[in-house]
N, C-alpha and C positions, 0 to 999 in steps of 0.2 A: 203866210198863209191865213186864207180865210175862213174861218168857219163860225159864223154869228151864229146858226142853229144849226141844231144837229136834230134831224127830227126823219120819219117813216118810220117803216117795218123794222120788226126785231132785228132781222137780216141784214138791212140796208143800217141800219145802229151801229151791228156789228162791224159791219164794213167800213163804217164810217170810223168806227176806232181805230179799226186798224190801221187802216191808211193815216189818221192823225198822230198814231204813234211812230210808224214807221217814219214820217216824215221828220218826227221830232229826234228821233234818233238818229235820221241822218245829219240833219242839221245842227246836232251837238255836238255828235263824231267828226261833222268836218271842220272844227274849230270855232264853232261861233260862241262868244263867252257869255253873252246874254239872250235867251231867249223868252221873247214876251208869246205868253198863252192866253187871249183874249178871245171871246167869245163861249168859253166852256165851261160851264159854269157847274157848283154843287158838286155830287157823289161821282159823276162822270169825269170832271177836271181830276176829284182826287186820284180817282183810280188813275187815271190816265198817269198822273204824276209819280205813284206808287209803281206803275208797271215801266215807266219812264227810269225812277231809281233803279231796280233791279237791271232793268236792258241796258245800262252803261255802267252801272257797277262802280261807281262813283258817288259821292253826296252832292246834293242839291240844296238852293237855298230856292226858297217861294217866298215872296214878295207881296204881300196884300194891301190893299189901302188902307183899311181901319184895324185898328187894334183886337177889334170884337170879333171881325172877320178873321184874323191870324187864329185867333182862340178855338174858334167854330172847326175851321181846316187842320187845326193840329189832334183836336178831337176825333175829328171824321176821320183823320190817315190812320192814328193809333188802332182805331179797328179794321185796317186793312194790311195789317203789317204782322208779322208773327210773334215780333219783339216790339214791346210799347218803346223801348230805349233807342229804337230805329228814328225816331221822329220827336223834335224836341221844339220847342215855342220859345223865342227869343223874347220876352217882353220889354216892354215901356216901360219907365219910371212912372209913377202915377204925378209927378211934378213938371209944369211947364219950365223948360230951360231958363226963362226969364224969371222964375221966382225964385225967393230965397231963402225958401221951406226946405227942412231934409227930405230926403228921398224917402219912400217905404222902405224900411229895412228887409223886409221879407223879399221884395221883386229885387233890390239890389243884389240879396244872394241866391234869387234865380237866375239874375244874369249873368253872375260869376259862376254857378254851377254849370249855365250852359257853355258859356267860354272856356272853360277847365275841360267840359265834355267834348268841346268841337278843337281842343289842343292836344287832347289824349290820345292812345293807342288805337282805340276801336270808338272814334268818332261816329255819332248819328249821322246816319244817310238822308236826313231831310231835315233841313231847320225853317220853321216855318216863321216871320216877322211882319211886322206892317212897315209902311212906309216911314213912319216917325221911329221905330225902334232902330231903322236901318241909319237914319239920320242920325242918332244919340252917338257921344264919345265913349268909346269903350279902353281899357288898359292894352298896352301894346304886348304882344304874344312875351316877350321877355320879363316883362316886367311883373305880367299874371303867374307865370312859372317861377319866378324869385319869388314872391308873395305865398305861393302855396308848398 
């Protein structure tokens, strides 16, 4: 799907958004496990992802390149949903995996809180994380349940 730029009159933007939304719904419902949404940025991307989550009625994982973008996207999406618990941010630790320093305890607590929410009865509908956060090891689900 190529949408490097969406531009035009308001009616055309609405048609482009609706078309992109319909294509994404069909793509994901067709069994595609990974969908790359590139070229749609900012509030339009966030609105499209929230609409996609509502249309699919299943959780979404949104991976963005940088941690600062993950934080911004999370805040943006929280403003678009009816319950802020529907969107969560899975943070990175503040320490490189190659450093021997202890990780920030508050960040570790946030990561555990998100993992616990994701394995709960009513998990968040959208989880936003950076590529680096995706690469960090976490507790296996069974071990997390035993520890909580």
